[in-house]
N, CA, C and O atoms as a DFTB+ gen file, in Angstrom:
780 C
 N C O
     1  1      14.044      18.062     -26.421
     2  2      13.544      17.250     -25.340
     3  2      12.565      18.079     -24.522
     4  3      12.831      19.228     -24.172
     5  1      11.435      17.466     -24.231
     6  2      10.409      18.115     -23.417
     7  2      10.228      17.345     -22.125
     8  3      10.340      16.119     -22.103
     9  1       9.950      18.057     -21.059
    10  2       9.704      17.435     -19.759
    11  2       8.214      17.441     -19.454
    12  3       7.467      18.299     -19.925
    13  1       7.807      16.477     -18.667
    14  2       6.447      16.441     -18.143
    15  2       6.527      15.907     -16.718
    16  3       7.485      15.226     -16.352
    17  1       5.519      16.219     -15.927
    18  2       5.505      15.754     -14.535
    19  2       4.066      15.622     -14.071
    20  3       3.170      16.313     -14.558
    21  1       3.866      14.730     -13.128
    22  2       2.554      14.543     -12.510
    23  2       2.596      15.110     -11.099
    24  3       2.550      14.365     -10.120
    25  1       2.683      16.416     -11.001
    26  2       2.735      17.071      -9.692
    27  2       1.379      16.941      -9.012
    28  3       0.342      17.111      -9.654
    29  1       1.380      16.644      -7.731
    30  2       0.147      16.496      -6.962
    31  2      -0.590      17.837      -6.928
    32  3      -0.075      18.803      -6.367
    33  1      -1.795      17.912      -7.522
    34  2      -2.512      19.194      -7.562
    35  2      -2.978      19.672      -6.189
    36  3      -3.353      20.834      -6.035
    37  1      -2.960      18.786      -5.191
    38  2      -3.316      19.198      -3.831
    39  2      -2.173      19.967      -3.169
    40  3      -2.391      20.710      -2.213
    41  1      -0.937      19.784      -3.689
    42  2       0.240      20.409      -3.084
    43  2       0.879      21.484      -3.955
    44  3       1.411      22.464      -3.434
    45  1       0.834      21.312      -5.273
    46  2       1.584      22.174      -6.186
    47  2       0.660      22.888      -7.166
    48  3      -0.330      22.321      -7.629
    49  1       0.992      24.130      -7.474
    50  2       0.313      24.904      -8.512
    51  2       1.312      25.092      -9.647
    52  3       2.383      25.657      -9.427
    53  1       0.985      24.624     -10.879
    54  2       1.918      24.819     -11.989
    55  2       1.933      26.279     -12.434
    56  3       0.883      26.884     -12.650
    57  1       3.104      26.820     -12.566
    58  2       3.267      28.192     -13.035
    59  2       3.504      28.193     -14.541
    60  3       3.230      29.187     -15.214
    61  1       4.008      27.092     -15.067
    62  2       4.427      27.012     -16.464
    63  2       3.307      27.315     -17.441
    64  3       3.492      28.131     -18.345
    65  1       2.157      26.687     -17.290
    66  2       1.065      26.872     -18.248
    67  2      -0.007      27.815     -17.740
    68  3      -1.158      27.721     -18.166
    69  1       0.337      28.710     -16.852
    70  2      -0.657      29.594     -16.247
    71  2      -0.711      30.923     -16.990
    72  3      -0.285      31.954     -16.469
    73  1      -1.234      30.891     -18.199
    74  2      -1.359      32.122     -18.983
    75  2      -2.535      32.960     -18.479
    76  3      -3.516      32.416     -17.973
    77  1      -2.433      34.268     -18.616
    78  2      -3.517      35.162     -18.243
    79  2      -3.767      35.186     -16.750
    80  3      -2.833      35.236     -15.951
    81  1      -5.049      35.151     -16.378
    82  2      -5.427      35.252     -14.973
    83  2      -5.163      33.970     -14.209
    84  3      -4.969      34.002     -12.994
    85  1      -5.154      32.830     -14.910
    86  2      -4.984      31.539     -14.239
    87  2      -3.583      31.453     -13.621
    88  3      -2.585      31.545     -14.336
    89  1      -3.507      31.281     -12.323
    90  2      -2.223      31.133     -11.649
    91  2      -1.461      32.426     -11.447
    92  3      -0.306      32.408     -11.021
    93  1      -2.100      33.555     -11.749
    94  2      -1.412      34.849     -11.677
    95  2      -0.894      35.146     -10.276
    96  3       0.235      35.609     -10.114
    97  1      -1.718      34.880      -9.261
    98  2      -1.319      35.155      -7.875
    99  2      -0.114      34.313      -7.475
   100  3       0.793      34.804      -6.802
   101  1      -0.102      33.048      -7.886
   102  2       0.999      32.158      -7.534
   103  2       2.278      32.531      -8.285
   104  3       3.372      32.463      -7.724
   105  1       2.139      32.925      -9.552
   106  2       3.301      33.387     -10.323
   107  2       3.944      34.584      -9.648
   108  3       5.157      34.627      -9.445
   109  1       3.101      35.562      -9.303
   110  2       3.606      36.791      -8.700
   111  2       4.259      36.503      -7.346
   112  3       5.306      37.067      -7.029
   113  1       3.644      35.626      -6.550
   114  2       4.207      35.284      -5.239
   115  2       5.548      34.572      -5.388
   116  3       6.479      34.836      -4.629
   117  1       5.648      33.675      -6.360
   118  2       6.907      32.951      -6.578
   119  2       8.016      33.913      -6.992
   120  3       9.135      33.831      -6.485
   121  1       7.708      34.812      -7.900
   122  2       8.714      35.770      -8.364
   123  2       9.101      36.715      -7.232
   124  3      10.277      37.045      -7.075
   125  1       8.119      37.154      -6.441
   126  2       8.409      38.036      -5.309
   127  2       9.329      37.337      -4.303
   128  3      10.259      37.950      -3.779
   129  1       9.066      36.048      -4.036
   130  2       9.914      35.298      -3.099
   131  2      11.330      35.177      -3.641
   132  3      12.293      35.388      -2.905
   133  1      11.469      34.837      -4.923
   134  2      12.805      34.691      -5.505
   135  2      13.555      36.019      -5.519
   136  3      14.750      36.056      -5.226
   137  1      12.868      37.109      -5.857
   138  2      13.514      38.427      -5.835
   139  2      13.934      38.801      -4.413
   140  3      15.007      39.371      -4.213
   141  1      13.095      38.484      -3.429
   142  2      13.445      38.750      -2.036
   143  2      14.669      37.968      -1.596
   144  3      15.507      38.487      -0.858
   145  1      14.781      36.711      -2.047
   146  2      15.947      35.892      -1.705
   147  2      17.212      36.460      -2.342
   148  3      18.272      36.480      -1.715
   149  1      17.103      36.921      -3.581
   150  2      18.263      37.521      -4.255
   151  2      18.679      38.793      -3.532
   152  3      19.867      39.013      -3.298
   153  1      17.710      39.634      -3.177
   154  2      18.026      40.869      -2.445
   155  2      18.709      40.559      -1.127
   156  3      19.677      41.224      -0.758
   157  1      18.212      39.547      -0.405
   158  2      18.812      39.183       0.880
   159  2      20.227      38.648       0.689
   160  3      21.108      38.911       1.509
   161  1      20.447      37.904      -0.379
   162  2      21.771      37.322      -0.625
   163  2      22.819      38.390      -0.918
   164  3      23.984      38.237      -0.550
   165  1      22.410      39.470      -1.580
   166  2      23.372      40.527      -1.901
   167  2      23.331      41.664      -0.882
   168  3      24.051      42.652      -1.022
   169  1      22.486      41.525       0.144
   170  2      22.430      42.528       1.202
   171  2      21.640      43.761       0.850
   172  3      21.799      44.796       1.498
   173  1      20.795      43.687      -0.152
   174  2      19.996      44.840      -0.564
   175  2      18.643      44.808       0.144
   176  3      18.149      43.744       0.518
   177  1      18.057      45.980       0.318
   178  2      16.710      46.060       0.882
   179  2      15.726      46.201      -0.268
   180  3      16.101      46.537      -1.391
   181  1      14.454      45.937       0.034
   182  2      13.433      46.050      -1.001
   183  2      13.340      47.495      -1.459
   184  3      13.273      48.417      -0.646
   185  1      13.337      47.676      -2.755
   186  2      13.313      49.019      -3.328
   187  2      11.882      49.411      -3.703
   188  3      11.040      48.543      -3.932
   189  1      11.607      50.722      -3.766
   190  2      10.296      51.144      -4.256
   191  2      10.125      50.657      -5.695
   192  3      11.048      50.735      -6.506
   193  1       8.949      50.163      -5.986
   194  2       8.699      49.670      -7.338
   195  2       8.992      48.199      -7.511
   196  3       8.754      47.651      -8.587
   197  1       9.510      47.530      -6.467
   198  2       9.840      46.114      -6.632
   199  2       8.580      45.266      -6.763
   200  3       8.614      44.207      -7.390
   201  1       7.465      45.718      -6.177
   202  2       6.205      44.989      -6.353
   203  2       5.745      45.101      -7.799
   204  3       5.215      44.143      -8.362
   205  1       5.948      46.274      -8.404
   206  2       5.614      46.429      -9.814
   207  2       6.520      45.544     -10.667
   208  3       6.071      44.954     -11.650
   209  1       7.795      45.454     -10.289
   210  2       8.729      44.590     -11.021
   211  2       8.309      43.137     -10.958
   212  3       8.382      42.425     -11.959
   213  1       7.865      42.685      -9.780
   214  2       7.384      41.304      -9.640
   215  2       6.143      41.088     -10.491
   216  3       5.992      40.038     -11.115
   217  1       5.246      42.083     -10.521
   218  2       4.043      41.964     -11.339
   219  2       4.413      41.885     -12.822
   220  3       3.894      41.036     -13.547
   221  1       5.306      42.764     -13.270
   222  2       5.701      42.766     -14.682
   223  2       6.361      41.445     -15.069
   224  3       6.098      40.901     -16.142
   225  1       7.215      40.938     -14.193
   226  2       7.861      39.656     -14.488
   227  2       6.839      38.524     -14.498
   228  3       6.965      37.579     -15.277
   229  1       5.823      38.615     -13.631
   230  2       4.810      37.558     -13.600
   231  2       3.974      37.558     -14.875
   232  3       3.431      36.523     -15.261
   233  1       3.868      38.710     -15.531
   234  2       3.135      38.768     -16.791
   235  2       3.970      38.212     -17.947
   236  3       3.432      37.604     -18.872
   237  1       5.278      38.423     -17.889
   238  2       6.162      37.959     -18.966
   239  2       6.553      36.495     -18.810
   240  3       6.842      35.826     -19.802
   241  1       6.567      35.989     -17.582
   242  2       7.053      34.625     -17.322
   243  2       6.339      33.546     -18.129
   244  3       7.016      32.683     -18.687
   245  1       4.999      33.546     -18.224
   246  2       4.358      32.472     -18.992
   247  2       4.764      32.460     -20.461
   248  3       4.928      31.392     -21.051
   249  1       4.925      33.631     -21.048
   250  2       5.336      33.682     -22.456
   251  2       6.756      33.147     -22.630
   252  3       7.038      32.427     -23.587
   253  1       7.645      33.499     -21.707
   254  2       9.016      32.995     -21.787
   255  2       9.051      31.484     -21.605
   256  3       9.795      30.789     -22.296
   257  1       8.243      30.975     -20.672
   258  2       8.215      29.526     -20.455
   259  2       7.583      28.803     -21.632
   260  3       7.972      27.682     -21.961
   261  1       6.604      29.445     -22.269
   262  2       5.986      28.836     -23.455
   263  2       7.019      28.727     -24.577
   264  3       7.041      27.740     -25.312
   265  1       7.868      29.736     -24.704
   266  2       8.933      29.690     -25.712
   267  2       9.955      28.606     -25.403
   268  3      10.604      28.088     -26.313
   269  1      10.105      28.258     -24.123
   270  2      11.043      27.196     -23.738
   271  2      10.541      25.827     -24.189
   272  3      11.308      24.865     -24.195
   273  1       9.264      25.725     -24.566
   274  2       8.685      24.527     -25.182
   275  2       8.926      23.256     -24.369
   276  3       9.441      22.267     -24.891
   277  1       8.554      23.286     -23.100
   278  2       8.644      22.083     -22.280
   279  2      10.002      21.818     -21.666
   280  3      10.163      20.836     -20.941
   281  1      10.987      22.666     -21.934
   282  2      12.305      22.480     -21.328
   283  2      12.369      23.068     -19.926
   284  3      13.327      22.829     -19.190
   285  1      11.343      23.842     -19.554
   286  2      11.277      24.447     -18.223
   287  2       9.871      24.232     -17.660
   288  3       8.878      24.566     -18.308
   289  1       9.794      23.676     -16.457
   290  2       8.533      23.523     -15.733
   291  2       8.722      24.151     -14.356
   292  3       9.761      23.961     -13.723
   293  1       7.715      24.902     -13.885
   294  2       7.828      25.587     -12.595
   295  2       6.544      25.372     -11.793
   296  3       5.441      25.398     -12.340
   297  1       6.712      25.157     -10.473
   298  2       5.584      25.003      -9.559
   299  2       5.821      25.842      -8.313
   300  3       6.958      26.136      -7.945
   301  1       4.711      26.224      -7.668
   302  2       4.779      26.838      -6.344
   303  2       3.942      25.994      -5.392
   304  3       3.082      25.222      -5.818
   305  1       4.201      26.149      -4.118
   306  2       3.475      25.425      -3.078
   307  2       2.067      25.995      -3.007
   308  3       1.894      27.205      -2.862
   309  1       1.066      25.140      -3.105
   310  2      -0.315      25.603      -3.195
   311  2      -0.771      26.343      -1.935
   312  3      -1.380      27.408      -2.029
   313  1      -0.482      25.789      -0.770
   314  2      -0.961      26.391       0.475
   315  2      -0.305      27.737       0.765
   316  3      -0.922      28.615       1.368
   317  1       0.936      27.897       0.339
   318  2       1.683      29.124       0.620
   319  2       2.674      29.362      -0.520
   320  3       3.808      28.888      -0.456
   321  1       2.262      30.087      -1.559
   322  2       3.094      30.236      -2.756
   323  2       4.485      30.814      -2.516
   324  3       5.409      30.535      -3.280
   325  1       4.643      31.617      -1.463
   326  2       5.951      32.220      -1.211
   327  2       6.869      31.323      -0.388
   328  3       7.989      31.722      -0.067
   329  1       6.416      30.115      -0.039
   330  2       7.235      29.219       0.774
   331  2       8.285      28.497      -0.062
   332  3       9.457      28.459       0.313
   333  1       7.880      27.932      -1.179
   334  2       8.828      27.166      -1.997
   335  2       8.478      27.310      -3.474
   336  3       7.307      27.332      -3.853
   337  1       9.515      27.405      -4.295
   338  2       9.386      27.418      -5.751
   339  2      10.266      26.293      -6.277
   340  3      11.432      26.178      -5.898
   341  1       9.702      25.462      -7.151
   342  2      10.452      24.351      -7.743
   343  2      10.491      24.536      -9.255
   344  3       9.473      24.839      -9.877
   345  1      11.677      24.351      -9.845
   346  2      11.835      24.521     -11.286
   347  2      12.607      23.340     -11.867
   348  3      13.702      23.011     -11.411
   349  1      12.017      22.711     -12.876
   350  2      12.671      21.609     -13.583
   351  2      13.134      22.117     -14.939
   352  3      12.397      22.823     -15.627
   353  1      14.357      21.756     -15.325
   354  2      14.904      22.175     -16.614
   355  2      15.557      20.995     -17.316
   356  3      16.044      20.061     -16.678
   357  1      15.556      21.057     -18.638
   358  2      16.292      20.092     -19.458
   359  2      17.276      20.896     -20.294
   360  3      16.884      21.809     -21.021
   361  1      18.546      20.556     -20.187
   362  2      19.608      21.315     -20.844
   363  2      20.472      20.355     -21.644
   364  3      20.831      19.284     -21.154
   365  1      20.807      20.729     -22.868
   366  2      21.675      19.897     -23.698
   367  2      23.038      19.788     -23.023
   368  3      23.602      20.786     -22.576
   369  1      23.560      18.566     -22.955
   370  2      24.857      18.333     -22.298
   371  2      25.996      18.635     -23.270
   372  3      26.511      17.740     -23.940
   373  1      26.370      19.885     -23.334
   374  2      27.505      20.296     -24.155
   375  2      28.775      20.100     -23.330
   376  3      28.692      19.919     -22.115
   377  1      29.940      20.132     -23.959
   378  2      31.181      20.045     -23.180
   379  2      31.283      21.140     -22.116
   380  3      31.800      20.893     -21.026
   381  1      30.799      22.337     -22.419
   382  2      30.840      23.431     -21.443
   383  2      29.974      23.130     -20.219
   384  3      30.359      23.434     -19.090
   385  1      28.806      22.534     -20.448
   386  2      27.926      22.182     -19.327
   387  2      28.580      21.105     -18.471
   388  3      28.512      21.159     -17.244
   389  1      29.209      20.136     -19.108
   390  2      29.897      19.074     -18.357
   391  2      31.047      19.652     -17.518
   392  3      31.241      19.254     -16.370
   393  1      31.801      20.585     -18.097
   394  2      32.913      21.211     -17.364
   395  2      32.382      22.011     -16.181
   396  3      32.925      21.929     -15.079
   397  1      31.318      22.788     -16.405
   398  2      30.739      23.591     -15.322
   399  2      30.229      22.692     -14.203
   400  3      30.384      23.010     -13.024
   401  1      29.629      21.584     -14.570
   402  2      29.111      20.654     -13.558
   403  2      30.252      20.013     -12.768
   404  3      30.145      19.834     -11.554
   405  1      31.333      19.670     -13.450
   406  2      32.479      19.056     -12.774
   407  2      33.239      20.064     -11.912
   408  3      33.964      19.675     -10.997
   409  1      33.076      21.353     -12.200
   410  2      33.810      22.394     -11.476
   411  2      33.049      22.959     -10.284
   412  3      33.475      23.959      -9.707
   413  1      31.941      22.349      -9.907
   414  2      31.172      22.851      -8.763
   415  2      32.000      22.739      -7.487
   416  3      32.820      21.828      -7.366
   417  1      31.799      23.647      -6.536
   418  2      32.564      23.597      -5.280
   419  2      32.323      22.292      -4.521
   420  3      31.290      21.644      -4.689
   421  1      33.282      21.923      -3.693
   422  2      33.190      20.692      -2.906
   423  2      31.995      20.715      -1.949
   424  3      31.512      19.661      -1.536
   425  1      31.520      21.910      -1.598
   426  2      30.359      22.015      -0.708
   427  2      29.156      21.281      -1.281
   428  3      28.298      20.799      -0.543
   429  1      29.105      21.202      -2.620
   430  2      27.958      20.593      -3.286
   431  2      28.262      19.182      -3.769
   432  3      27.635      18.697      -4.711
   433  1      29.211      18.528      -3.134
   434  2      29.603      17.178      -3.532
   435  2      28.963      16.113      -2.644
   436  3      29.244      14.924      -2.799
   437  1      28.115      16.528      -1.724
   438  2      27.510      15.619      -0.754
   439  2      26.138      15.151      -1.249
   440  3      25.117      15.442      -0.627
   441  1      26.121      14.429      -2.366
   442  2      24.861      13.987      -2.950
   443  2      24.560      12.553      -2.553
   444  3      25.441      11.807      -2.126
   445  1      23.297      12.188      -2.703
   446  2      22.902      10.801      -2.499
   447  2      22.214      10.303      -3.766
   448  3      21.682      11.095      -4.544
   449  1      22.227       9.003      -3.964
   450  2      21.631       8.392      -5.141
   451  2      20.109       8.559      -5.091
   452  3      19.496       8.427      -4.031
   453  1      19.509       8.852      -6.250
   454  2      18.063       9.075      -6.315
   455  2      17.512       8.451      -7.597
   456  3      17.470       9.120      -8.630
   457  1      17.083       7.170      -7.556
   458  2      16.576       6.508      -8.766
   459  2      15.131       6.898      -9.091
   460  3      14.272       6.940      -8.210
   461  1      14.882       7.182     -10.374
   462  2      13.534       7.489     -10.872
   463  2      13.410       6.916     -12.278
   464  3      14.275       6.167     -12.735
   465  1      12.310       7.280     -12.968
   466  2      12.122       6.848     -14.360
   467  2      13.168       7.445     -15.294
   468  3      13.411       6.913     -16.377
   469  1      13.783       8.539     -14.883
   470  2      14.823       9.164     -15.703
   471  2      16.163       8.451     -15.570
   472  3      17.094       8.737     -16.323
   473  1      16.267       7.539     -14.632
   474  2      17.524       6.846     -14.354
   475  2      17.942       7.122     -12.920
   476  3      17.181       7.683     -12.132
   477  1      19.151       6.722     -12.597
   478  2      19.657       6.981     -11.250
   479  2      20.303       8.361     -11.253
   480  3      21.315       8.596     -11.914
   481  1      19.695       9.256     -10.504
   482  2      20.198      10.618     -10.439
   483  2      20.842      10.904      -9.103
   484  3      21.130       9.999      -8.320
   485  1      21.062      12.183      -8.861
   486  2      21.671      12.631      -7.611
   487  2      20.731      13.604      -6.919
   488  3      20.071      14.423      -7.558
   489  1      20.686      13.494      -5.608
   490  2      19.867      14.389      -4.792
   491  2      20.800      15.131      -3.842
   492  3      21.593      14.515      -3.131
   493  1      20.700      16.443      -3.836
   494  2      21.513      17.279      -2.955
   495  2      20.584      18.147      -2.117
   496  3      19.795      18.922      -2.659
   497  1      20.676      18.020      -0.809
   498  2      19.906      18.856       0.108
   499  2      20.858      19.800       0.824
   500  3      21.866      19.372       1.385
   501  1      20.532      21.088       0.802
   502  2      21.342      22.086       1.510
   503  2      20.402      22.860       2.438
   504  3      19.958      23.959       2.105
   505  1      20.096      22.270       3.622
   506  2      19.183      22.949       4.540
   507  2      19.808      24.171       5.212
   508  3      19.102      25.110       5.580
   509  1      21.131      24.158       5.369
   510  2      21.842      25.292       5.968
   511  2      22.987      25.691       5.045
   512  3      24.104      25.198       5.202
   513  1      22.725      26.582       4.080
   514  2      23.789      27.001       3.162
   515  2      24.931      27.681       3.915
   516  3      24.720      28.230       4.997
   517  1      26.152      27.644       3.342
   518  2      27.308      28.261       4.008
   519  2      27.116      29.756       4.280
   520  3      27.529      30.257       5.326
   521  1      26.499      30.457       3.351
   522  2      26.230      31.889       3.556
   523  2      24.904      32.030       4.305
   524  3      23.890      31.507       3.844
   525  1      24.886      32.715       5.436
   526  2      23.655      32.820       6.231
   527  2      22.482      33.457       5.486
   528  3      21.327      33.147       5.778
   529  1      22.761      34.336       4.537
   530  2      21.680      34.999       3.806
   531  2      21.104      34.126       2.698
   532  3      20.050      34.448       2.150
   533  1      21.772      33.032       2.359
   534  2      21.296      32.162       1.280
   535  2      20.137      31.299       1.760
   536  3      20.123      30.856       2.908
   537  1      19.160      31.059       0.881
   538  2      18.020      30.222       1.274
   539  2      18.370      28.740       1.183
   540  3      19.277      28.367       0.439
   541  1      17.665      27.891       1.929
   542  2      17.874      26.451       1.781
   543  2      17.346      25.997       0.427
   544  3      16.397      26.572      -0.106
   545  1      17.973      24.956      -0.127
   546  2      17.518      24.470      -1.429
   547  2      17.778      22.978      -1.566
   548  3      18.562      22.384      -0.826
   549  1      17.092      22.398      -2.538
   550  2      17.279      20.989      -2.885
   551  2      17.453      20.916      -4.393
   552  3      16.774      21.621      -5.140
   553  1      18.372      20.055      -4.838
   554  2      18.611      19.875      -6.267
   555  2      18.616      18.389      -6.584
   556  3      19.274      17.595      -5.910
   557  1      17.879      18.032      -7.610
   558  2      17.839      16.663      -8.121
   559  2      18.362      16.728      -9.552
   560  3      17.903      17.553     -10.341
   561  1      19.320      15.862      -9.894
   562  2      19.970      15.937     -11.203
   563  2      20.059      14.558     -11.839
   564  3      20.387      13.574     -11.175
   565  1      19.762      14.497     -13.145
   566  2      19.893      13.262     -13.916
   567  2      20.658      13.557     -15.197
   568  3      20.380      14.543     -15.880
   569  1      21.612      12.709     -15.519
   570  2      22.371      12.792     -16.767
   571  2      21.813      11.712     -17.685
   572  3      22.023      10.523     -17.445
   573  1      21.098      12.121     -18.741
   574  2      20.489      11.142     -19.650
   575  2      21.431      10.740     -20.778
   576  3      21.070       9.924     -21.626
   577  1      22.614      11.294     -20.795
   578  2      23.563      11.032     -21.871
   579  2      23.611      12.179     -22.859
   580  3      24.689      12.594     -23.285
   581  1      22.446      12.695     -23.227
   582  2      22.385      13.825     -24.154
   583  2      21.931      15.107     -23.468
   584  3      22.228      16.206     -23.936
   585  1      21.211      14.965     -22.357
   586  2      20.663      16.121     -21.648
   587  2      20.920      16.012     -20.151
   588  3      21.098      14.923     -19.606
   589  1      20.935      17.158     -19.512
   590  2      21.011      17.235     -18.060
   591  2      19.643      17.711     -17.580
   592  3      19.224      18.827     -17.887
   593  1      18.952      16.860     -16.828
   594  2      17.639      17.208     -16.286
   595  2      17.839      17.567     -14.819
   596  3      18.416      16.795     -14.054
   597  1      17.361      18.739     -14.437
   598  2      17.568      19.237     -13.078
   599  2      16.260      19.753     -12.501
   600  3      15.515      20.471     -13.169
   601  1      15.988      19.385     -11.264
   602  2      14.886      19.967     -10.502
   603  2      15.514      20.686      -9.320
   604  3      16.204      20.071      -8.506
   605  1      15.275      21.987      -9.228
   606  2      15.813      22.788      -8.130
   607  2      14.650      23.427      -7.384
   608  3      13.767      24.031      -7.993
   609  1      14.656      23.290      -6.072
   610  2      13.617      23.892      -5.237
   611  2      14.278      24.822      -4.231
   612  3      15.234      24.443      -3.555
   613  1      13.762      26.040      -4.139
   614  2      14.273      27.043      -3.210
   615  2      13.171      27.343      -2.206
   616  3      12.022      27.581      -2.580
   617  1      13.530      27.331      -0.929
   618  2      12.562      27.552       0.151
   619  2      12.879      28.876       0.844
   620  3      14.044      29.250       0.980
   621  1      11.850      29.573       1.275
   622  2      12.065      30.862       1.942
   623  2      12.199      30.725       3.455
   624  3      12.555      31.694       4.125
   625  1      11.921      29.543       4.010
   626  2      11.921      29.361       5.461
   627  2      12.825      28.188       5.846
   628  3      12.500      27.033       5.573
   629  1      13.954      28.488       6.479
   630  2      14.913      27.437       6.858
   631  2      14.319      26.450       7.855
   632  3      14.661      25.268       7.837
   633  1      13.440      26.923       8.716
   634  2      12.865      26.051       9.742
   635  2      11.875      25.051       9.167
   636  3      11.730      23.955       9.708
   637  1      11.196      25.399       8.090
   638  2      10.189      24.495       7.512
   639  2      10.700      23.721       6.308
   640  3       9.961      22.918       5.738
   641  1      11.939      23.942       5.912
   642  2      12.495      23.275       4.730
   643  2      12.410      21.754       4.846
   644  3      12.041      21.083       3.882
   645  1      12.742      21.210       5.998
   646  2      12.732      19.762       6.191
   647  2      11.362      19.134       6.019
   648  3      11.264      17.961       5.660
   649  1      10.299      19.895       6.269
   650  2       8.945      19.351       6.133
   651  2       8.527      19.200       4.678
   652  3       7.532      18.535       4.389
   653  1       9.269      19.807       3.761
   654  2       8.916      19.765       2.340
   655  2       9.640      18.671       1.565
   656  3       9.311      18.428       0.404
   657  1      10.616      18.009       2.176
   658  2      11.464      17.055       1.453
   659  2      10.650      15.925       0.832
   660  3      10.896      15.555      -0.315
   661  1       9.686      15.369       1.564
   662  2       8.861      14.279       1.027
   663  2       8.104      14.702      -0.218
   664  3       8.065      13.962      -1.201
   665  1       7.499      15.891      -0.188
   666  2       6.757      16.392      -1.347
   667  2       7.695      16.681      -2.513
   668  3       7.339      16.446      -3.668
   669  1       8.893      17.191      -2.220
   670  2       9.871      17.445      -3.283
   671  2      10.348      16.136      -3.903
   672  3      10.513      16.050      -5.120
   673  1      10.572      15.109      -3.069
   674  2      10.959      13.795      -3.596
   675  2       9.883      13.251      -4.531
   676  3      10.192      12.727      -5.601
   677  1       8.613      13.376      -4.123
   678  2       7.512      12.896      -4.970
   679  2       7.447      13.670      -6.283
   680  3       7.213      13.085      -7.341
   681  1       7.654      14.981      -6.216
   682  2       7.663      15.791      -7.435
   683  2       8.804      15.356      -8.347
   684  3       8.617      15.235      -9.557
   685  1       9.982      15.120      -7.779
   686  2      11.137      14.681      -8.574
   687  2      10.878      13.313      -9.201
   688  3      11.255      13.078     -10.349
   689  1      10.237      12.410      -8.458
   690  2       9.934      11.078      -9.007
   691  2       8.927      11.142     -10.147
   692  3       8.894      10.245     -10.990
   693  1       8.102      12.192     -10.188
   694  2       7.083      12.288     -11.237
   695  2       7.628      12.870     -12.543
   696  3       6.936      12.827     -13.560
   697  1       8.840      13.408     -12.541
   698  2       9.422      13.981     -13.767
   699  2       9.685      12.897     -14.801
   700  3      10.180      11.817     -14.477
   701  1       9.347      13.202     -16.052
   702  2       9.589      12.276     -17.162
   703  2       9.953      13.072     -18.408
   704  3       9.724      14.278     -18.494
   705  1      10.520      12.363     -19.356
   706  2      10.775      12.949     -20.666
   707  2       9.561      12.639     -21.524
   708  3       9.153      11.482     -21.631
   709  1       8.983      13.662     -22.134
   710  2       7.808      13.484     -22.988
   711  2       8.294      13.206     -24.400
   712  3       8.607      14.133     -25.148
   713  1       8.358      11.939     -24.764
   714  2       8.801      11.561     -26.109
   715  2       7.757      11.953     -27.133
   716  3       6.558      11.908     -26.861
   717  1       8.215      12.334     -28.303
   718  2       7.284      12.552     -29.402
   719  2       6.793      11.193     -29.868
   720  3       7.571      10.245     -29.970
   721  1       5.495      11.100     -30.151
   722  2       4.932       9.830     -30.594
   723  2       5.327       9.550     -32.032
   724  3       5.356      10.456     -32.865
   725  1       5.631       8.295     -32.319
   726  2       5.936       7.904     -33.691
   727  2       4.704       7.252     -34.297
   728  3       3.723       7.001     -33.597
   729  1       4.752       6.978     -35.595
   730  2       3.608       6.430     -36.325
   731  2       2.977       5.226     -35.657
   732  3       3.681       4.315     -35.220
   733  1       1.643       5.213     -35.573
   734  2       0.920       4.078     -35.036
   735  2       0.723       4.108     -33.535
   736  3      -0.023       3.284     -33.006
   737  1       1.367       5.033     -32.824
   738  2       1.202       5.090     -31.377
   739  2       0.099       6.072     -31.009
   740  3      -0.280       6.938     -31.797
   741  1      -0.388       5.917     -29.826
   742  2      -1.458       6.762     -29.327
   743  2      -1.061       7.307     -27.959
   744  3      -0.335       6.639     -27.222
   745  1      -1.521       8.506     -27.607
   746  2      -1.198       9.019     -26.277
   747  2      -1.821       8.180     -25.158
   748  3      -1.426       8.308     -23.999
   749  1      -2.793       7.321     -25.495
   750  2      -3.440       6.476     -24.490
   751  2      -2.647       5.213     -24.185
   752  3      -3.034       4.445     -23.305
   753  1      -1.544       4.983     -24.894
   754  2      -0.746       3.774     -24.696
   755  2       0.255       4.014     -23.578
   756  3       0.975       5.013     -23.584
   757  1       0.299       3.103     -22.625
   758  2       1.257       3.175     -21.531
   759  2       2.495       2.393     -21.926
   760  3       2.408       1.200     -22.215
   761  1       3.649       3.051     -21.942
   762  2       4.903       2.370     -22.275
   763  2       5.537       1.830     -21.010
   764  3       5.671       2.547     -20.018
   765  1       5.925       0.567     -21.045
   766  2       6.607      -0.051     -19.915
   767  2       8.039      -0.346     -20.294
   768  3       8.321      -0.770     -21.415
   769  1       8.947      -0.120     -19.356
   770  2      10.350      -0.456     -19.595
   771  2      10.489      -1.967     -19.671
   772  3       9.723      -2.690     -19.033
   773  1      11.465      -2.461     -20.451
   774  2      11.629      -3.906     -20.564
   775  2      12.012      -4.579     -19.251
   776  3      11.761      -5.772     -19.077
   777  1      12.606      -3.846     -18.334
   778  2      13.054      -4.458     -17.071
   779  2      11.934      -4.704     -16.167
   780  3      12.132      -5.212     -15.064
């Protein structure tokens, strides 16, 4: 299963297909922000060489995402790449994945219904995580029967997290499953649901 999305190019920079110089600054900023959040969560300070580590990871990230073959899509906020990183994934729903999902803490049970083209999913907003060092995040989840599609966005600024919800909702609504075309179909054909 491959994912596709129509992210607003005025708001989001795709990191997934940014090979080489294209998107390099945004890739590096996103990785630096995520590494900083991890360091803050475990109480560590920035170490010497961490900028080199972010650079090295930013060089390897496009190749790893290319190997994921559409199962992982990543975007950063265009105006400020270190503000928010959003990642969409498609994961096969194995019994282990179902058990892990059912075993999530009660803190994450406060979801609301979120209908899109993928079906009726769940939206979870955590603007103030229980641990003070944890960043605010939003998670959108859809169970397609065979796969679990998830969009997770992590923000570096608790005060501005609420201003991003509308853009995150729009990004989540644009997620789709990219079906392989069968004989006689064309990529120019728009498929409409029977309903």
